[in-house]
N, C-alpha and C positions, 0 to 999 in steps of 0.2 A: 610360447603359446600367445594367443591374442592378448594384448594389442601389439606386442613386440614383433610378431611375425607378419603383421600387415594391418593396415587400418581399414581396408575395404573387404567386403566379402569375396570379391574377385581375387585379391591378393592372397587371402587365406586359402581359397580353393586351389590356386596355382601352386602355392608353396606346399600345400598338403599333397597334391598330386606328385610333386617332385620328390617329397619324402617317401611316398608310397613306391615310386619307381626305384628309388635307392634301396628300399627294404626288400623289394622283389629280387634284387641282385643277390641278397644274402639268404634267400629262402627261409621263411619261418621267423624272420627277424622283424622288429619294428624300429622305426627311425623317427626322430623328430627333426623338423627342418632346422638347418643351421646355415651359417654364412658360406660354408664350403660348398654346399649344394647349389646355392645361388651363383657363386663364382664359377663353378663347373658348367652350369647351364648357360651363363653368359659367354664363357670361353667356347663352348660347342657351337652356340649360335653365331658367334663372330667367325669361327673357322668355316662353318657352312656357308656363310655369306661370302667370305673371301674365295672359297673354292668355286662357288657358283659364278662369281665374277671372273675368275681366272681363266676358265675354259673359253668363253667368248672373246676374251682379250688376247688369247693366244699364249698366255703365260704357262698353261698346262695343256698338253696334247694327250688326250686319252687314247690308249691303244687297247685293242681287243684281240683275243686269240684268233688265229687264222681260221679256225673252224674245222680243222681236221680231226679225225678220230684214228690215230695210228694203230690203236689196238685192233680195230676192225678193218683198217685199210680203206676207209671211205670218208667222204666229207659229211659233216653234220651241220645243221642250221643252228644259229644262235638266236 
């Protein structure tokens, strides 16, 4: 709790939101903010940043389904 979870109001709101999202995963639970939540948030943000940079750099080439609907024997739009 405050002041160990943040010194500013913005920090407390951000970390409270993170704990709330973690609690929603366990339906009906409550969670307090801890360092593992912060580490997970930083890891996800770093991964997203790397993935967003990888596509324009050509490191990753996204492939999408051809758009066929074999069950109905016709093409469909994506």
